[in-house]
N, C-alpha and C positions, 0 to 999 in steps of 0.2 A: 462442966465447962467453966472457964474463967468468968470473971465479972462481966466482961464485954459480951456484946450480942454475938450470936452465931453468924449474923450477917457480915461480921468482919471477915469471915472466910471468903467473902465475895471479892474482897479487894485484891489488887495485884500484890501489894506488900502489906499484909494485915499486921496490925499491932495487937496481938491477942491479950496483952496486958494493959492496953490503953484505956482511956476514959470512955464512957458511953458516947454515942453519937450526938453531936451538937450541930448547930447551923454550919460552923466552920468545917466539921467533919464531913457533912453532906457536900459542901463545896469541893472538898478534897476528893470525894468519891467521884463527883461529876468530872473533875479535872483528869481523872484517870482514864476517861474515855477520849478517843481521838475522833476526828471527823470521819476517818475511814471506817470506824466502828458503826456509824449510823446505819448504813445499808444492812449490815448483819443484824443489828437490833431490830430493824423494821421487818426484815425477812423472817426472823425467828418469831417475832410477835404475831405477824399475820398468819404464818403457818400454824402456830399454836392455836390461834383464834379459830381458824377454819376447821382444824382437826377436832377441837373441842365442841364447836357448834354442831358439826355434822354428827359426831358421836352422840351427843346429848339428844339432839333432835330425833335421831333414829330410835334410840332406846325408849325415849319418852313416848314415841308414836306407837310402840308395841307394848306399852304398859309396864316397862321396867325402870324403876327409879335409880337403881345402881347398875350402870353398864357392865356387861360381862367382860369387856375389854376397854380400858381407857388408854387410847393411843397417844394422847398428849403427854403422858408420863414417859413413855418410851421415846417419843420424839424429843422431849425436853432433856432427858439424860444424854441422848446421843448428841444433841446440839451443843451442850455444855462440854462434853468430852472432846469435841472437835474444836469448838470456837473458844472455849474458856469459861470459867465460872463467873466472870464479871458480866456475862450477858444474861444473868438470871432475871433482871427486871423485865426483859422482853417476854419471858414465860409468864411472869406474874400478871402483866398487863393483858396478854392474850387470853389467859384463862379467866381473868376477872371480867372482861367485857363480854366474852361469850356466855358466861353465866348470867350477867345482868340482862343481856338482850333476850335470853330464853325466858326470863321471868323469875329467876331466883332472887332471894332477898339480898340486901347489901351485906349482912353478916355472913350468909352462906357463900356469897361470891368471894368475899375477902378471905374467909377461912379456907375455901377450896383452892384459891389462887396461891395463898401462902403455903398450903400443904404441898402442892405440886412443885412450886419453885424451890421451897426449902428441901424437900425430899430429893429432888434431882441434884441440887447443889451438894447436899451432904453425900449422896452416892458418888458423885463425881470427885469430891474431895477425898473420900476414903480410897477410891481406886487410884488416885494420883499421888496420894500422900507418901505411902511406903511401898505400894505394890508395883508401881511403875508399869501399869497396864499398857500393853501394845494394842493400840486402838484399831489396828488392822485385823485383830483376832486371828493371828496366824497359827494358833495351836488350840487343842482341846483344853489345855490348862488355862489359857487366857479367856476362853469362852466361859468356862465354869466359874472362873474368878469374877468375871463381869456379872454373871447371874447371882452368885452368892452374895456379894456385897450390895449390889443395887437392889436386889429383891428382898434380902433379909433386913437391910437397914433403911435404904431409901424408900422402898415401897411401904415399910412399916410406918414411916413418918407421914407419907401422903395419905395412907388409909386412915390413920388416927385423926388427922385434921379434917379429912373428908367426912368422917362420922360426926365430928364436932360441928361441922357446917350444917348438918341436918337438924341441929338443935334450934336453928333460927326460924322456927315456925312450921317445919314439916311434920307430918303425922308419921310417927315411928311405930311400926307394928311388930318389930322383932327386937330381941335383946341386943344391947349394944355390942357385946363380944361377937355376935353373929354378923352384925353390920360391919364391924372392923374387918372380920375375916373376908366378907364379900368384897369390900373395897380393896383389900390386900390382893385378893385373887385377880380382880380387875386390873390393878396396876401392874402386878407381876406379869400377866399375859401381855400387856402393852409393852413392857420392857423386853420380854422374851422375843416378841415378833418384830418390833420396830427398831429398837436400839442397835442390834447387830446389823440390820439392813442399812441403817444410816452410816455406821462405821465402815463397813466393807465397801460401800459405794464411793468413798472418798478417793479410792485408788483408780488407776488408769484402766480403761476398758480396751486397751490396744489389742489384746489377744482376741477380742470379740470382732475386731474389724477385719480379720482375715476372711477371705471369701468362704472357705470351707467351714470355718467356725460360725460365721454369720448365718449360713444356711442351716446349720444345726440349731442355732439359737431360735430362728424363726419357726422351724419345725417343732422344737421343744415347747415354746410358749403357745403355739397354735393348738397342738394336741392337748397340752395341759389345760387350756381354757375349755376346749370341747369336753374333756373328761369331767372337769369341774361342773360345767353346766349340766351334764348328764347325771352326775351323782347328786348334786345339791338343788338343781332347779328342774329336774324331770324332763330334760331334753331326751328325745328318743325313748320316752318312757314305755311305750307299748312294746318295743322289741327288747329293751335292756333294763327295764325297771326292776326285774326280779334279781338281777345280778349287780346292778350299779351300787356299790358299797364304798364306804369311806376309805377302805384300804387301798383302793386304786390310786389315791393321791401319793401314797408312799413311793410308788414307782418313780414319780417325778422329782421328789426331793432327793432320792438316791441317784437318779440320772443327773440332776443338776449338780449335786455335790461331787460326783465322780468325774464329770466331764466339763462342766461350765463354770464351776466356782461358786462361792457363797452368795454372790450377787443374784444368781439365778434362783437359788433356794429361797432367798428372802422375798423375791418377787412372787414366787409360787405360793409362799405362805400368806402374803397379803391378798393375793388373788383368791386363794382358797377361803380365807376368812370372810372376804366380801361375799363370795358366792354362797357360802354356808349360812351367813346371817340373812342374806336376801331370801334364801329358801326357807329358813326358819320363820321369818316375818310373814311369808306368804303361805306358810303351812304346807310346803311341798318338799320333796327330796329327803335326803338322809336325816336331816334334823327338822323335818316338818312338824313333829309333835313335841320338840324339845322345850319350847317356851312354856307350854302348858304343863308338861310333866315335870321338868326339873329346873325351870327358869334358866335354861341354857347351860346347866352344869355339865352335861355330857359334851356339849360343844367346847367348853373350857378345857376339859381333860383331853379331848381329841387334839385341840390346837397346841396345847403344851407338849404333848407327846410327839406330835408331828414336828414341832419346832426343835425340840431337843434332838430328835433323830437327824433331821435335816442339817441344822447348823453344826451339831456335834460332828457329824460325818464330814461336812464340808471343811471344818477347821482341821480335822485330822488329815484329810487329803491335802489341804494346803500346807500343813507342816511337812508332809512327805515331799511335796513339790519343792519347797524351800530348801530342804535338806539335800535333795538331788541337785538343785541348782548350785548350792555351795560346794558340793563334791566336784561338779564339773568346773566350777570356778577355780578351786584349789588345784585342779589338774593342769590349768593353764596360767595361773597367776601366783605370784609370790605371796606367801601368807603374811609376811611382815609389812610389806609396803603396798601390796595390792597391784604392783606392776606386773607386766607380762613376765613369765619365767622363760627358761631356756627352751623348753618344748614349744611354747607358743611363738617365741622369737624365730625359731628355726622354720616353723610353718609359714610365718609371715614373710620371712626372708626368701624362702623358695618362691612364694607367690610374687614378691616384688621383682625377683630376678626374671621369672617367666614373663611378667608384664613388660619389663624393660627390654627384654629380647624381642618381644613381639612388636613393640612400638619403636625400637631403636633409640631408646632414651637412656638416661643415666640415673643411678640411685647411689646412695652412700650410707655408710655406717660410722658412728662415732663410738669408740670404746674408751671408757674412762674408769680409772681406779683411784680411790681416795688415797692421799698421801698420809702416812703416819696415823692410820686409823687404829692400829693395835694399842698405842698408848692411851687413846681415849677410853677403851675398855679397861685397861689396866689401872688408870688413874681415877676414873669416875664410876666404873662398873658397867656391866652389860646392859642394864636398863637404859642408861644414858646413851650407850652405843647404839642400841636399837632405835631409840627416839631420834638420834642423829641421822640414821639411815632413812627413817621416814621423812625427816625434814629435807634431806638431800633429794629424795625422790620427788617431793613437792616442788622444790626449786627447779629441778631439771625439767619437770613437766611444764612449768611456767615459761620455759625458754623455747619450747618447740611448738609446731603446729598440731592441730587436732588430727591431721592425717598421719603424723609421725608416731612412732611407737617407742616408748621407753621401757626397757626391760632390766631386771636385776638377775644376773646369771651366776652370781657367786656372792661371797661374803660382803665385800665392798666394791664389787665390779658391776658396772652398768653399761648397757649398750643402747644407743639410740639409732633406730632405723628410719632413714629418710627415703621413702619409696620413690620420690621423684625430685630431681634437682635440675636447674637450668645450667649452672656453671659451678666450677670448683669453689669459687668464692662464697657461694651460698652455704656450703658445708662449713667452711672456716668461720663464717659469721655466727652460725649456730654454736660451733665449738667454743668460740670466744665468749659468747653470752653465757654458756654453761660454766666456763672457766671463771669468769668474773663473778657470776652469781654465787659460786661456792667459796669464793674468797671472803665474802662478807661474814662476820661472826655469827654463830648460832647461839641462841639462848635456850639451853636444854636443862630443864629441871633445876633451875637456879644456878647453873654453870654456864660460863661463856666459853664456847668451844671454837677454836680457829683451825681450819683445815685448808688444804689445797687439793688439786687433782691433777693427775697426769693423763693426757688425752692422746689417743691414736685415731687417725682418720683413714678410711679406705673408700675408694670410689669404684663403682662398677661401670664399665668393664675393665678399666685401666689396671686395677689391682687384684683381679680375680673374677672368675665367671661362675663359680659355684658357691653355695652357702658355706661349705667347709673352708674353702680357700679364703673367702672374705673374712670369716671369723678368725682364722689363724693369722692372717696378715694384719688385721686390726689389732689383735693381741700383740703381735710383734711391734707394731708402731707405738702402742701404749708402753711396751717394755722399753723401747728405745727412749721414750720420754722419761721414764724412770732413771735410765742410765745416764741421761744428760741433766741430772740435777733435780728431777721432778718438777712439778708445777709448770708444765709447758705443753704445747701442742705440736704433734709431729704427724706429717702425712707420710703414708707408707712408701718405701722404696725398696728395691730388691736387696740393697746392701744391708738393710736392717735385719733380715732373717739370718744372713751370714754372720753379722756381728754378734747376734744373740747366741748362735750356735758356738762360735769361738769363745765367747765369754763364759757360757755355761760349761764348755769343755775344760776350761782352766780351773773351774771351781772345785 
């Protein structure tokens, strides 16, 4: 590391070659926070405190000095990955106060708090520095990348400083390498269970709000809870005790991964962990004798394997869903601009015509083609040309309503579908906005590009009553605009088709 402290990684704009922190440096750090950051700092600190307090109290109550799972590490890493590394002080404060209130020494509390906040920040920094981790964990690659760097590096730091914290007056009955290993296992399990759960829950649950899906969710969690109680807490022990085994839970992580997404898997993992630990503490269920026999080592391996299977499968299924969604999108959208393609435009146009017929209303289309687009590609290259098309698409979209559709149907040909209009002037107003918007210069990759556009307009039912006739007539109107010097707007008339045929026949 450079001369400066690793805590400079916490700054929004760290100066890794700068001087050590001084009073003025600390003031600059404080100024990096905004008033809107205060609720996030408080929330992270309070949650960290509560998680650590409950975790430590539980394991101390069953005689275990090193918890088999330290959930605060997993929460801290997830919080920093989502909120940003600058929120590390909230983790430090939360851990420090829960250790002090439980009765640990000042040295032990500071060392432990420093270890967790430093380890989480380092893991977050490594994942964001070069790896560009997708925090939604959409693939198996992202999931294992998260575990590799956070468990291998981040958990190593937290476990080392946790062991050092035990030097502050605690009686140590095992060699320090064994203590480091136990702390590392504790922190790793916390990361494996909690961090992915936090990351995947930042996304919308809209698909769960469907009635059919919601019913399945309720059934899923109800049955999973009952099975967990049976396996780990001896419910229905007289009738099912001989067959209630831990492998029953794998059914639910597979069910959740395949049907309901990684959120459901994460909840089942947390629920299973709580039920298993309660059973172990009370000496009942699948892990009823595990505290005495292995100090919950069997529980640790069980939860690691269950988590890897569940979240690994969920991320794999998610990657397939995303790929399928992209394929469907490419079938109906232009790959370069993201606009509707000809296929989707035809479907929407058919629907708009049917609706207009049923309601006795009008709809319209604007067909426009860029003027002198080929010289842009010839003079500046195709990359500039592609960027120009993307910029054109953006400007055109800004000129229309949300209910309107902008489509790219050819190289530099665009169609705007207006599914409902009150009068002809409404269409002309939109066409003029598009015309004027595209006359403004474009700054593309260091080049100033000036273009114009030729526009043709058709209105249903005046200029056609089928999607084919409207598209042909809109093209004829645009062609007539080209023939009349380009850079103008033409409304279709029957003479335009005749003029085009005569002109093309003379060529």
